[in-house]
N, C-alpha and C positions, 0 to 999 in steps of 0.2 A: 715051297722049293720057288727061288726069283729066277724069273729066264731073262738074261741081260738082252734089251733091243741093239740090233744093231745101227750102227752110226748114221745119219744124214748123210748125203752128197755135200750138204753147206756146212757141215760141221767138218766132214773131212777136206775140204776144199779150205775154209779158215784154218785149220791145222796145219796143211801142208804151205799156204800163205804165209805163216806166222815162222814156221819154220826155215823157208827160202828168204825172207826178208832177214831174218836174223843173222843168215849165213852169208847172203848175198845184199846188202840193203838196195834200196832202190832210191834215186833223186828226181825231185819235177824237173821242169827245164830249167827254172833259174839255177838250182843246186848242181845241175848237171855242167852247166854251163860256168858255174861257178869254178866247178871241179878240173874243165877243160883250159880255162883261161879264156872263155870267148865268151862273147855278147849272147843273152839267150833268144835274140832275134837269129841268130846266126845256126843256131840249131832248128830254129822253127825253118829256117829256109830249106838246109839238107833236106829236113825232114820231108816237106813238102815236095820238093824236088828229086828226093832220093840219090844225093850226089856224093853221098858217103855210105857205104855200108857201116851204118851205127843202128843196130837195132834199140827200137824200143816197144813200151806195152801201151795199151791204152786199156783203160777202164774207165770205161764211160766217156766222160769229157775229160779225162785226166790222161795225161801221157808222163810215164814213168819210164827211167833209165837203169839198167839194173849197175851196179858199182862194177861189176866183171866185165861188162860189155864196154864201160867206158875203159877200163884197163886193157881190153885186147885194141882197142881202137887208136890208145896212144901207142903201144907196143910196136904196132904195125907202123907206125908212124917217127919210131926212134932208128935216130944212123949214126955211126962214127963217123962218117966223114959225108963232104958233100958230094962227093964222087957215088958213094953208096946211094945218094937219094936220086944221085941223075939215073941210074939204072934199074932203080926197083919204080920210077915211073910208067 
């Protein structure tokens, strides 16, 4: 009789990361800036100063932004009139 070995923490993490990346891709700073129509330096400044609530992930020295976070960021800044912009500030 063969006994199944339990999965390791690393294999579970890799499986979860793979699944979540397929459902919600991540972008590096350059790609995220292009998606938001900004310069990468703008995102770098926002990240270091905390100017906007734009979540990011640190993976070692790499910075990644989830597409869903970028979409939420844009949705919060979408207005139907300039009057709506003034009251939202």
